[in-house]
C-alpha positions in Angstrom: -8.3 -9.2 3.0 -11.7 -8.1 4.4 -14.8 -8.7 2.4 -16.9 -5.5 2.3 -20.6 -5.3 2.0 -20.2 -3.8 -1.5 -18.3 -6.9 -2.6 -21.1 -9.1 -1.2 -23.7 -7.0 -3.0 -21.9 -7.3 -6.3 -21.4 -11.1 -5.8 -25.1 -11.5 -5.0 -26.1 -9.5 -8.1 -23.9 -11.6 -10.3 -25.3 -14.8 -8.8 -28.8 -13.6 -9.3 -28.0 -12.8 -12.9 -26.5 -16.2 -13.5 -29.5 -17.9 -12.0 -32.0 -15.9 -14.1 -29.9 -16.5 -17.2 -29.8 -20.3 -16.5 -33.5 -20.4 -16.0 -34.1 -18.5 -19.2 -31.8 -20.8 -21.2 -33.6 -23.9 -19.9 -37.0 -22.7 -21.0 -37.8 -20.3 -23.8 -41.2 -19.4 -22.3 -41.5 -17.8 -18.9 -44.6 -17.4 -17.0 -45.8 -14.2 -15.5 -44.9 -15.5 -12.1 -41.2 -16.0 -13.1 -41.1 -12.5 -14.6 -42.4 -11.0 -11.4 -39.9 -13.0 -9.4 -37.1 -11.9 -11.7 -38.0 -8.2 -11.3 -38.4 -8.6 -7.5 -34.9 -10.1 -7.4 -33.4 -7.2 -9.3 -35.2 -4.7 -7.1 -33.9 -6.5 -4.0 -30.4 -6.6 -5.4 -30.4 -2.9 -6.2 -31.8 -2.0 -2.8 -29.2 -4.1 -1.0 -26.4 -2.7 -3.2 -27.4 0.9 -2.5 -27.7 0.2 1.3 -24.3 -1.7 1.3 -22.5 1.2 -0.5 -24.1 3.8 1.7 -23.3 1.9 4.9 -19.7 1.4 3.7 -19.4 5.1 2.8 -20.7 6.2 6.2 -18.5 3.7 8.0 -15.4 5.0 6.2 -16.3 8.5 7.1 -16.9 7.5 10.8 -13.6 5.7 11.0 -11.7 8.6 9.4 -13.3 11.1 11.8 -12.6 8.8 14.8 -9.0 8.4 13.7 -8.6 12.2 13.2 -10.2 12.9 16.6 -7.8 10.5 18.2 -4.8 12.1 16.6 -5.9 15.5 17.7 -6.5 14.4 21.3 -3.1 12.7 21.5 -1.3 15.7 20.0 0.3 13.6 17.4 2.6 15.4 15.0 1.2 13.4 12.1 -2.4 14.3 12.8 -4.6 14.6 9.7 -7.5 16.4 11.4 -9.5 18.8 9.2 -9.5 22.4 10.4 -11.1 23.9 7.4 -9.9 27.4 6.5 -12.0 30.3 5.3 -10.4 32.0 2.3 -12.8 34.9 2.8 -11.1 35.9 6.0 -7.8 36.5 4.3 -5.2 35.1 2.0 -4.0 31.5 2.6 -0.2 31.7 2.8 2.5 29.0 3.2 5.5 30.4 5.0 9.0 28.8 4.7 12.0 30.3 6.6 15.6 29.2 6.4 17.9 30.2 9.2 21.7 29.6 9.6 23.4 30.3 12.9 26.7 30.0 14.7 27.0 29.1 18.3 29.5 28.4 21.1 27.0 26.4 23.1 26.1 23.7 20.5 24.5 21.1 22.8 22.5 23.7 24.8 21.1 25.2 21.6 20.1 21.9 20.2 18.3 20.8 23.4 16.5 24.2 23.5 15.4 23.7 19.8 13.7 20.4 20.8 12.1 21.8 24.0 10.9 25.1 22.5 9.4 23.4 19.4 7.2 21.2 21.6 6.2 24.1 23.8 5.1 26.0 20.8 2.9 23.2 19.7 5.0 22.1 16.8 7.1 19.1 15.9 10.5 18.3 14.3 10.0 16.8 10.8 13.6 16.1 10.1 16.9 16.3 12.1 20.5 15.3 11.7 23.8 16.0 13.4 27.4 15.5 12.4 30.9 16.1 13.9 32.6 15.0 17.1 33.0 18.4 18.8 36.8 18.4 18.6 38.7 21.5 17.5 39.3 19.9 14.0 35.8 18.4 13.8 33.3 20.9 15.0 29.7 19.8 15.1 26.8 20.8 12.8 23.0 20.2 13.1 20.1 20.4 10.7 16.5 20.7 11.7 13.3 21.0 9.7 10.7 22.3 12.2 6.9 22.5 11.7 5.4 25.1 14.0 2.0 27.0 14.2 2.3 30.0 11.9 1.6 32.5 14.7 4.5 31.1 16.7 7.1 31.2 14.0 8.4 34.8 14.4 8.8 34.4 18.2 10.7 31.1 17.7 13.1 32.7 15.2 13.8 35.6 17.6 14.5 33.2 20.4 16.9 31.1 18.5 18.6 34.2 17.0 19.1 35.6 20.5 21.0 32.4 21.6 23.3 32.4 18.6 24.7 34.5 15.8 22.5 34.7 12.7 24.7 34.2 9.7 21.9 34.2 7.0 18.1 34.2 6.9 15.7 33.9 4.0 11.9 33.5 3.7 9.5 32.4 0.9 5.7 32.7 0.9 3.3 30.9 -1.4 -0.3 32.1 -1.9 -2.5 29.0 -2.2 -5.9 30.7 -1.8 -7.0 29.9 -5.3 -5.8 26.3 -5.1 -7.7 25.8 -1.9 -11.0 27.3 -3.3 -10.6 25.3 -6.5 -10.1 22.0 -4.6 -13.1 22.7 -2.4 -15.3 23.3 -5.5 -14.2 20.1 -7.1 -14.8 18.1 -3.9 -18.3 19.5 -3.5 -19.1 18.7 -7.1 -18.0 15.0 -6.6 -20.1 14.8 -3.4 -23.2 16.0 -5.3 -22.5 13.5 -8.1 -22.2 10.7 -5.5 -25.6 11.6 -4.0 -27.1 11.5 -7.5 -25.6 8.2 -8.3 -26.9 6.7 -5.0 -30.4 7.9 -5.9 -30.1 6.3 -9.4 -28.8 3.1 -7.9 -31.8 3.0 -5.5 -34.1 3.3 -8.5 -32.2 1.0 -10.9 -34.1 -2.2 -12.1 -31.5 -3.6 -14.6 -28.6 -5.6 -13.4 -26.2 -4.1 -16.0 -27.2 -0.6 -14.8 -26.6 -1.6 -11.2 -23.1 -2.8 -11.9 -22.3 0.2 -14.0 -23.5 2.6 -11.3 -21.5 0.8 -8.6 -18.3 1.1 -10.7 -19.0 4.8 -11.2 -19.6 5.3 -7.5 -16.2 3.7 -6.8 -14.5 6.1 -9.1 -16.3 9.0 -7.6 -15.3 7.8 -4.1 -11.6 7.7 -5.1 -11.9 11.3 -6.4 -13.5 12.5 -3.2 -10.7 10.9 -1.1 -8.1 12.5 -3.3 -9.4 16.0 -3.0 -10.1 15.6 0.7 -6.4 14.6 1.1 -5.3 17.6 -1.0 -7.3 19.9 1.3 -5.8 18.4 4.4 -2.3 18.9 3.0 -3.0 22.6 2.1 -4.5 23.2 5.5 -1.5 21.6 7.3 1.0 23.7 5.3 -0.9 26.9 5.9 -1.5 26.3 9.6 2.0 25.0 10.3 4.9 27.1 8.9 8.3 25.4 8.1 11.5 26.5 9.7 14.7 25.1 8.3 17.5 25.6 10.9 21.2 25.1 10.2 23.4 25.2 13.4 27.2 25.4 13.2 29.5 25.1 16.2 32.4 27.6 16.2 35.2 28.4 18.5 34.7 32.1 18.1 31.4 33.6 16.9 31.4 36.0 14.0 31.0 39.6 15.1 28.0 41.4 13.5 28.8 45.0 12.8 26.3 47.7 12.0 26.3 48.8 8.4 28.1 52.1 7.7 29.9 54.0 5.0 33.6 52.9 4.9 36.0 55.9 4.8 39.2 56.1 2.8 41.4 55.9 6.0 39.5 52.7 7.0 40.1 51.2 3.6 43.8 52.0 3.9 43.8 50.4 7.4 41.9 47.3 6.2 44.2 46.9 3.2 47.4 47.2 5.4 46.0 44.7 7.9 45.0 42.3 5.1 48.5 42.5 3.6 50.2 41.9 6.9 47.8 39.0 7.6 48.5 37.5 4.1 52.3 37.9 4.6 52.1 36.2 7.9 50.1 33.3 6.5 52.6 33.0 3.5 55.6 32.6 5.8 53.8 30.3 8.1 52.8 28.1 5.1 56.4 28.3 3.8 57.9 27.2 7.1 55.4 24.4 7.4 56.2 23.3 3.8 59.9 23.2 4.6 59.3 21.2 7.7 57.2 18.8 5.8 59.9 18.4 3.1 62.8 17.9 5.6 62.7 14.1 5.3 63.5 14.6 1.6 65.7 17.7 1.8 68.1 16.3 4.4 69.3 13.3 2.4 69.5 15.6 -0.7 71.6 18.1 1.2 74.0 15.4 2.5 74.4 14.1 -1.1 75.0 17.6 -2.3 77.6 18.2 0.3 79.4 15.0 -0.6 79.3 15.8 -4.3 80.7 19.3 -3.6 83.5 17.9 -1.5 84.4 15.4 -4.2 84.3 18.0 -6.9 86.4 20.4 -4.8 89.1 17.7 -4.2 89.2 16.8 -7.9 89.5 20.5 -8.9 92.4 21.0 -6.4 94.2 17.9 -7.7 93.7 19.0 -11.3 95.2 22.4 -10.4 98.2 20.9 -8.7 98.8 18.6 -11.7 98.7 21.5 -14.1 101.0 23.6 -11.9 103.4 20.7 -11.7 103.5 20.2 -15.4 103.9 23.9 -16.0 106.9 23.9 -13.5 108.5 21.0 -15.4 108.2 22.9 -18.7 109.8 26.0 -17.3 112.8 24.1 -16.0 
C-alpha cells in the first residue's frame, strides 16, 4: 500500500501535537519562545498539509487525464475519456434498439457483425452463440453492440438487408436534466474544495487542520462520484446500444406487404389450414402407431391366441349340446 503525501502530513501533524502536549505536561509554565515555536510548528504543518493535499489532487487529475488520453489514442472500447456534451445544443438522448433476424447464412452474418461494428467505431459489449448447425439443432447468436449514435441507423439497415427482420423495437431516454443536475453538483463540490483548501492554508489549530483534511477527503469522494456519473451519461448518449438476436433457419420467413384480406382469401386460407391440419393429424397418428408397434404386436398375438382358444371352446360346447340334444330325441 503506497503512502501518500496526505498520510505523511497527517502523521507529521499528529507527531507535532504529541510533542507539544508532552512538553506542556512536563512543565506548566511555557516561555514566550516555546509558544512561538509551537505556533510556528502548527503553521508549518498546515502549510505542508495544504501543499501535500493540493499536489496529490493535481497528481490524481494528471494521472486520470493521462490514462484517458491513452485509452482514446489506443481506441479501447472501455475508454473513459470525457467528451463533455452541451445540453444547450439539443436534448441528450440514450437510444436502445432491439433487433431479431432470421438468416440462411449464419456464419457470414456473424462475421459481418463483428467487422462492421469495428468499422463503425463501436465495440461488442456482450456476445454468445449456441447450437451446432445441424437440421435439428440450428444455431442462434446474441450480440449487445455499442456503436456511435450517428452510425446506428445505417448499421441496422445493413444487418436488415442481409437477413429477414422478424421484430424490431426501440426505446429512448431523455437524460438532459440528469446531466445538467450532475454538472451543477460537481461544480458546487469543486468550489467547496477550493474554499476548504484556502481555509486549510490559513488554519493555525491542529484540530482544525485535521477536521479540514477529513472534510476535503469527503469532498474529493463526491467529486469523483459525480465525475464518474457524467462519464457514464456521456458514454450512453454518445454510444447507442443495439441488441441483435440472430436465428439460423432452413427457410426464411416471407415478409408480405400489409393489405386487406378479402372473403375469398379467408376461405382459401381456412381450407388450406384445414388440409394442413388434417395432414399433420394423420402423420402424427401414423407415427404414434409405429412408435407403439413394439407393444401392439405382442398384444395382437395374445389377442389372436385368446380368440382361437375361445372359438375352439365355443365349438366344442355347441357339439356337446348338439350331442346331448340328439340323445334326448332318440
